[in-house]
C-alpha positions as CSV (number, residue, x, y, z in Angstrom):
1,M,-19.6,13.5,-27.6
2,K,-16.9,15.9,-28.7
3,G,-18.2,18.5,-25.8
4,R,-17.6,15.6,-23.3
5,E,-14.1,14.8,-24.8
6,T,-13.1,18.4,-24.4
7,D,-14.2,18.5,-20.7
8,R,-12.5,15.4,-20.2
9,V,-9.3,16.6,-21.6
10,E,-9.7,20.2,-19.5
11,E,-10.4,18.2,-16.4
12,N,-7.1,16.3,-16.8
13,V,-5.2,19.5,-17.6
14,T,-6.4,21.1,-14.5
15,R,-5.7,18.1,-12.2
16,K,-2.2,17.9,-13.4
17,H,-1.7,21.4,-13.1
18,S,-3.1,21.1,-9.3
19,Y,-0.7,18.2,-8.5
20,D,2.2,20.1,-10.3
21,Q,1.5,23.3,-8.2
22,T,1.6,20.8,-5.3
23,L,4.9,19.8,-5.8
24,K,5.8,23.6,-6.4
25,D,4.5,24.6,-2.8
26,E,5.9,21.5,-1.5
27,T,9.3,22.1,-2.6
28,G,9.0,25.8,-1.0
29,S,8.4,24.5,2.2
30,Q,10.7,21.5,2.7
31,K,12.5,23.3,5.5
32,E,9.5,23.4,7.8
33,S,8.7,19.7,7.0
34,K,11.8,17.8,7.8
35,W,11.4,17.4,11.6
36,P,8.5,15.0,11.1
37,L,10.7,13.0,9.0
38,Y,13.6,12.6,11.5
39,I,11.1,11.4,14.2
40,T,9.9,8.7,11.5
41,L,13.6,8.1,10.6
42,I,14.3,7.8,14.5
43,L,11.5,4.9,15.2
44,I,12.6,3.1,12.5
45,G,16.4,3.3,13.3
46,G,15.1,2.1,17.0
47,L,13.4,-0.7,15.6
48,V,16.5,-1.7,13.7
49,A,18.6,-1.1,16.7
50,A,16.8,-3.2,18.8
51,Y,16.8,-6.2,16.6
52,F,20.5,-6.2,16.6
53,L,21.1,-5.3,20.2
54,F,18.7,-7.3,21.9
55,P,19.0,-11.2,21.1
56,G,15.6,-12.0,22.5
57,F,13.9,-9.4,20.4
58,Q,16.0,-10.6,17.4
59,K,15.1,-14.3,17.9
60,E,11.2,-13.4,18.1
61,V,11.4,-11.4,15.1
62,D,13.2,-14.2,13.2
63,N,10.9,-16.7,14.6
64,A,7.9,-14.6,13.4
65,W,9.5,-14.4,9.8
66,T,9.9,-18.0,9.7
67,I,6.4,-19.1,10.6
68,L,4.8,-16.4,8.5
69,T,6.7,-17.1,5.3
70,S,6.4,-20.9,5.7
71,G,3.1,-21.0,4.0
72,D,2.0,-23.8,6.3
73,K,-1.8,-22.8,7.4
74,Q,-1.9,-24.8,10.9
75,R,1.5,-23.3,11.8
76,I,0.6,-19.9,11.1
77,S,-3.1,-20.2,12.4
78,D,-1.5,-21.6,15.7
79,W,1.5,-18.8,15.9
80,V,-1.2,-15.9,15.4
81,S,-3.6,-17.4,17.5
82,Q,-1.1,-17.1,20.6
83,F,-2.0,-13.5,20.8
84,G,-5.6,-14.3,21.5
85,A,-8.0,-11.1,21.2
86,W,-4.8,-9.2,20.1
87,G,-4.3,-11.1,16.8
88,P,-6.5,-8.8,14.6
89,F,-4.0,-5.7,16.3
90,F,-1.1,-7.4,15.8
91,I,-2.0,-7.9,12.0
92,I,-2.9,-4.2,11.5
93,L,0.6,-3.5,13.5
94,A,2.4,-5.7,10.8
95,M,0.5,-4.1,7.9
96,I,1.7,-0.8,9.3
97,A,5.3,-1.9,9.3
98,Q,5.3,-3.4,6.3
99,M,5.1,0.7,4.9
100,F,8.8,0.7,5.9
101,L,10.3,-2.8,5.6
102,L,10.7,-3.9,1.8
103,V,10.8,-7.4,2.8
104,I,7.2,-7.8,3.9
105,N,4.6,-7.7,1.0
106,V,1.0,-6.5,1.7
107,V,-0.5,-9.6,0.0
108,A,1.3,-11.8,2.1
109,L,0.1,-10.5,5.3
110,M,-3.4,-10.4,3.9
111,L,-2.9,-14.0,3.4
112,V,-1.9,-14.4,6.8
113,A,-4.9,-12.9,8.2
114,I,-7.1,-15.0,5.9
115,I,-5.3,-18.3,7.1
116,A,-5.4,-17.3,10.8
117,Y,-8.9,-16.2,10.8
118,G,-10.9,-17.8,8.0
119,S,-12.6,-16.4,4.9
120,F,-14.7,-14.1,6.3
121,W,-13.2,-12.8,9.4
122,G,-9.8,-13.1,8.0
123,T,-10.8,-11.0,4.8
124,L,-12.3,-8.3,7.2
125,I,-9.3,-8.3,9.2
126,A,-7.2,-7.9,6.2
127,V,-9.1,-4.9,5.0
128,T,-9.2,-3.0,7.9
129,A,-5.4,-3.3,8.6
130,V,-5.1,-2.1,4.8
131,A,-7.5,0.8,5.5
132,V,-5.6,1.8,8.5
133,A,-2.1,1.8,7.1
134,S,-3.0,3.4,4.1
135,T,-4.9,6.3,6.4
136,L,-1.6,6.2,8.0
137,G,0.6,6.6,5.1
138,Y,-1.8,9.2,3.7
139,V,-1.3,11.3,6.8
140,I,2.5,10.8,6.9
141,G,2.4,12.2,3.2
142,R,0.7,15.4,4.4
143,W,2.7,15.5,7.6
144,V,6.3,15.2,6.5
145,G,6.1,17.1,2.8
146,Q,8.1,16.2,-0.3
147,A,11.1,16.2,1.6
148,G,10.2,13.7,3.8
149,V,8.2,11.3,1.0
150,S,11.2,11.6,-1.2
151,K,13.3,10.2,1.8
152,L,10.8,7.3,2.6
153,I,10.1,5.9,-1.1
154,G,13.1,7.8,-2.9
155,H,12.7,10.7,-5.1
156,K,12.4,8.8,-8.6
157,T,9.6,6.8,-7.1
158,E,8.0,10.1,-5.4
159,R,7.9,11.8,-8.9
160,K,6.8,8.6,-10.9
161,V,4.0,7.9,-8.4
162,M,3.1,12.0,-8.4
163,E,2.9,11.7,-12.1
164,F,0.8,8.5,-11.8
165,V,-1.8,10.3,-9.3
166,G,-1.8,13.3,-11.4
167,H,-2.7,11.8,-14.6
168,Y,-5.1,9.1,-13.6
169,G,-6.2,10.6,-10.4
170,L,-8.6,8.3,-8.3
171,W,-8.2,5.3,-10.6
172,A,-4.1,5.6,-9.7
173,V,-5.2,4.5,-6.0
174,V,-7.7,1.8,-7.2
175,I,-5.1,0.4,-9.9
176,A,-2.3,0.5,-6.9
177,R,-4.7,-1.4,-4.4
178,I,-5.9,-4.1,-6.8
179,S,-2.7,-4.7,-8.4
180,P,-0.1,-6.9,-5.9
181,F,2.9,-5.9,-8.0
182,L,2.6,-2.0,-7.5
183,S,3.6,-0.1,-4.4
184,N,0.7,0.3,-2.2
185,D,2.5,2.5,0.3
186,A,3.8,4.8,-2.2
187,I,0.5,5.4,-3.4
188,S,-0.7,6.4,0.2
189,F,2.5,8.8,0.7
190,V,2.0,10.5,-2.4
191,A,-1.9,10.8,-2.1
192,G,-1.5,12.6,1.2
193,L,1.3,14.6,-0.2
194,A,-0.8,15.6,-3.1
195,K,-3.7,16.7,-0.8
196,M,-5.8,14.3,-2.4
197,S,-9.3,14.4,-0.6
198,Y,-9.2,11.7,2.3
199,F,-12.5,10.3,1.9
200,R,-12.2,9.9,-2.0
201,F,-8.9,8.5,-1.5
202,I,-9.8,5.7,1.3
203,G,-13.1,5.1,-0.9
204,A,-10.7,4.2,-4.0
205,T,-8.5,2.2,-1.5
206,L,-11.7,0.1,-0.6
207,A,-12.7,0.0,-4.3
208,G,-9.4,-1.7,-5.1
209,I,-8.7,-3.9,-1.9
210,V,-11.8,-5.6,-1.3
211,P,-11.9,-7.6,-4.7
212,L,-8.5,-8.5,-3.9
213,A,-9.1,-9.6,-0.4
214,I,-12.2,-11.7,-1.5
215,L,-10.1,-13.3,-4.2
216,L,-7.4,-14.2,-1.8
217,A,-9.7,-15.6,0.6
218,W,-11.3,-17.7,-2.6
219,L,-7.6,-18.9,-3.3
220,G,-6.5,-19.8,0.1
221,E,-9.1,-22.4,0.3
222,N,-6.8,-24.6,-1.6
223,N,-2.9,-24.7,-1.3
224,E,-2.4,-25.6,-4.9
225,R,-5.0,-23.1,-6.1
226,L,-3.5,-20.5,-3.9
227,K,0.2,-20.7,-5.6
228,T,-1.2,-21.1,-9.0
229,G,-3.6,-18.2,-8.6
230,L,-1.3,-15.6,-7.1
231,I,0.9,-16.4,-10.5
232,W,-2.4,-15.6,-12.5
233,V,-3.3,-12.9,-10.6
234,S,0.0,-11.2,-10.9
235,A,0.1,-11.6,-14.6
236,V,-3.4,-10.9,-15.6
237,S,-3.1,-7.6,-13.6
238,I,0.5,-6.8,-14.8
239,A,-0.9,-7.3,-18.3
240,A,-4.3,-5.4,-17.6
241,F,-2.2,-2.3,-16.4
242,I,0.3,-2.3,-19.6
243,G,-2.7,-2.4,-21.6
244,Y,-4.5,0.4,-20.0
245,I,-1.4,2.6,-20.3
246,I,-0.9,1.6,-24.0
247,Y,-4.6,2.4,-24.9
248,D,-4.3,5.9,-22.7
249,K,-1.3,6.8,-24.3
250,Y,-2.0,5.8,-28.1
251,F,-5.6,5.2,-28.6
252,K,-7.5,7.4,-26.3
253,K,-8.0,10.9,-27.8
């Protein structure tokens, strides 16, 4: 038993050292990584400028925001259905866009997919959208380096999430996906920055997001159940997360 615990401690120490070394390596190559960051910022800045410069674009964005946040199932379904076969692609693009827009929540977009396309297809589209967005976030994390990730999510967030990933490994990804209150995007950027294996990363992503999507599909069948259910999901996930941190810090040897 002691041998297993010793091996586990050594594994955690080795993993932590690996992520710390990644931080040092990335710090040394920040100058080489800045140009992809500039491209990312130009794209985001272009969308923001288009919103303020083109009234038609601004009107469509405002209309979409009003509908998607209305909570009206029929209205949301009708709006998404106007895209026809392109509807699922719109959901995926929206999921990618939310990585850079703090006002849009991953859970809200998953619910839009479920409401618009039903429990089965909506869940499948939602999970696919998260997988695509997570993959892009992972690639961006590897592409822009530490300087870029720090600019995108903030230096403090980047350091905290890096330490979280370094300590918990794949479980950090699973916890971030299944917990609505944690940042899905930060974990994707940092996983790429830390050079975590992509297939292990996406496997952990699916392990966390699929149960959440199935739960949302069940809650979405009833408006009242959805409202109270989301509160309970958030509360339970927060309590479980805090409980695990306390257990890991004070009771696990």
